[in-house]
N, C-alpha and C positions, 0 to 999 in steps of 0.2 A: 414240480412246483417248486422244491427246494432250490434246483439250479436256477431257475426263475429269480428267486431269491437272493440266493448269491451275485446274479448277473446285475440286479438293479441295487444291491447295495456297493458293488462297482465301479457301477454308471454314478452312482451319488458319490461315491468318494472322490471318482475322478473329477466331477464337477466342484467339489469343497476345494480340491487342491488348485484346480486352474483357478478357481476365484481368486482364491488368499495368495495366489502366485502373482496376480496380473494386478497392472499399475494403473490408479485411478486418480482422473484427474482430467483437464481439458486438452484438446489437440490445440496446438499453435495456430492463431489468427491473429493475421497482422492488418486485420480490416476495420475494426471495430470503431465506434463512434458513440460518444458518450455524450448527451444533454443533460445537462443541470442548469438550475437557477432559472428556466425557460418562463416561470410563473411572473416574472416581473420584467419591467421595460429597465433597459440601461446600454451601457456600450458590449458591441458584442466583442466577445475574444475567443481565439481557437488556440489551445496550445495541443502540440504533435509530441508525442510519447515514440520515441523508437527505442526497441528493445536491444538490449545489448545480450553479450555472448552468457551472463549467467543471469539472466532475467527469468528463468525457469529450472528447477532442477527437479532430481527425483530423490525423494527419500525413503530409504527402508527402513520397514518395521518387524522384522523378521521376513516371513514370505511376503508380506504385505508392503506396496510401496504406493506413495504418493506424491503426485506433482506438486511442486511448493512454488507459490508466487507471488509478488511483493503485495505489501500494504500501502497504502499511499494516499498521502494528505497534502491537499492543494490548495493554497489561500491567497489572498491580498492582502498588502500592505501600502501605506501612504508613503512619500520619498521619506519620510522622518524615521521608517521603521516601526508606525502605530499599525496595529492588525486592524484591517478592513472587513473582512469577512471570508467564510470558508468559501471554495468553489467545487470541491469535488472529495469524499472521501472513499475507499471502497467500502462496501456493505458489510463485510465480514468484521471490522474495524470498527465504521461508523454506525451499525445496529447491533452490535455484539451477538452476531450469529456466527459464534464459532463451532467449528465441527467438532473438535477436540476440548477438552479440559471445561470444566466447572467453577461458574463464578457466582457470587453474589449478585442479586438482581439491580442492586443500588452500586455495584463499582465497576469501574473500566478495567474489563480482564485484557491481560497481554498489554498492558498501559507503556511496556516498553517498544511499542512498534510506533509510535509518533510522540514522544515525551515532549520534546519542544514546543509542536503543536498544540496539545494538550494544555502547556504552561500558557499560553497566548491566551487559550478560553480563559482559563482560570483568572487572568491578568484582570479581564475587560468583564469579568462578571457572568460568563457565559456557559452553560451548561456543559459537561461534558459528557461523551456518549455512555450509556449505562443500557442494560436490559430495558428498565422500566424508563429511561429517557434516551430512546435512540435519536440517532439525527433521520431529518426528515427527507423523504424519498427526491425532495428537490435536489440536495447534493450528495447523494449516495447512489452507487449501482456496482455492480459485481465488478471483480477483479477481472481484469481483461486478461486474454490468453495469449496477448503478443503486442505488438506495437500499436496504439490507437491513438485517436483522434479528441481531444475535451473540446466542446463548445459550452461556454457559457457566459456569463452577463457581470458587467462591473456597474455597480450602482455606489454613489450615483453618477450619470450620465456625463456630468460636470466635470469629473476628473483628467484631468490633463496627461499624469505622470504616475505611475504606480510602481510598485516593486511584487512579482510574482514569486511565490516562493513552493517548493514542493520536498517533502520528506516522505522517506522511501526506507524499508524496511523489509526484509525478508528470514522468514524464521529458520532456523536449522543450518545458517549459513556460516559455519564455524571456522575458524583457522587457528592457526599456532598460539595465537595471542589472544581469541577468543573463542575456546575450545568447552565443548559442552560440559565440562567436570569444574569449571571456574565459575560458570554462571548461576544465578539465583534459580533460574529454570532451565527445563530440558529444552524450551523453546527458543531460548537466545542465541543466537549467534552473535555475528559483529554488528555494533549499533548503527541505527539509523543514519542515512547522509540527507542532508539538506543542501538543497538546489537554491540560487537566487538569480533573479536579473530586472535590472531595472525598464521600464516598458513605457514608449510615449504614444499615448491615444491619441493624439491630433491625426494621425495622418498613416498611411500604409507602411507597414516594415515589419521585419523578423528580429527575434531577441533569442539569442541561445541563453539557456540558463547555466549557471556555473556553480561548480562543488564550492560551497560556503563554508563547510565544515562537517563534525559528524555531532549529533546527539548523545547524551547521557548513556550510560552502557546497562541502567536500569530506569524505570517508569518514574521514579521518586526522583531523577536528576535532570532539571530542564535546563541544562546548561547547552551550549552549542560550542564545541572544541577544534580546535585547528590542526592537532595532532593527527593528522590522516595515514602517516608512515604504515602503521601496522593494519589498515584496511585493506582488503584484497580484492575479494569478488564484488564484495557491498559497493566497489566504486564503479562496477561495470554491471550495474542491473538496467540500467537504460545507456545506449550510447549517445542518445541527443535528445534533449527536451527543449521543443523550440516554441516561443510565441508567436503566432501570427496576428497581425492586424490587418484588417483589409480596408 
């Protein structure tokens, strides 16, 4: 019996070591389709996100590793740059479903993920995501595990030209400029990047979003900055973002 007890303890110890030494996170999947705003009528729009070489990375915590994927906010503006509506936000940020970190139910945890978009919401008197006021299911979905297509609706349908914007950030993507000892939070790495493209809704066409700048280094900084020379992997989370009008 004693031998059996030692054997079982050995098996249990081996299982624990295996578990804490493995990597948690999704396998790459480049075929996801996300549908948002399907509860309204409007102009159909498709946005294809093609993952870049730094879309996903493995972050180690001792023997424990987690695959890190980006947080994303996508919205539409009119041709004068005025906010129209949010099209999609990853659920971790949009619903404040964070696996790590504790935040008050009325605060936006990890607001450095999309400070530029958050500021647009505040300027337009719209609620920002908190645990108490999460974004609705109609504009949120889990972070994809690779390239994906976003299918959404633009309202009002009479709009002829708009600007599609995306703010993208990945935690722990530190570099020599934005190193882990410099930031206010260990989660912070390089600041988010913002992409934009003017889109004609009146006919078929494809429009590639261009890198417009970077957001602030903290959630309290709502600016958009053009100094991109200190960014490295943040510029290659996605290799291409294309709006498709059919």
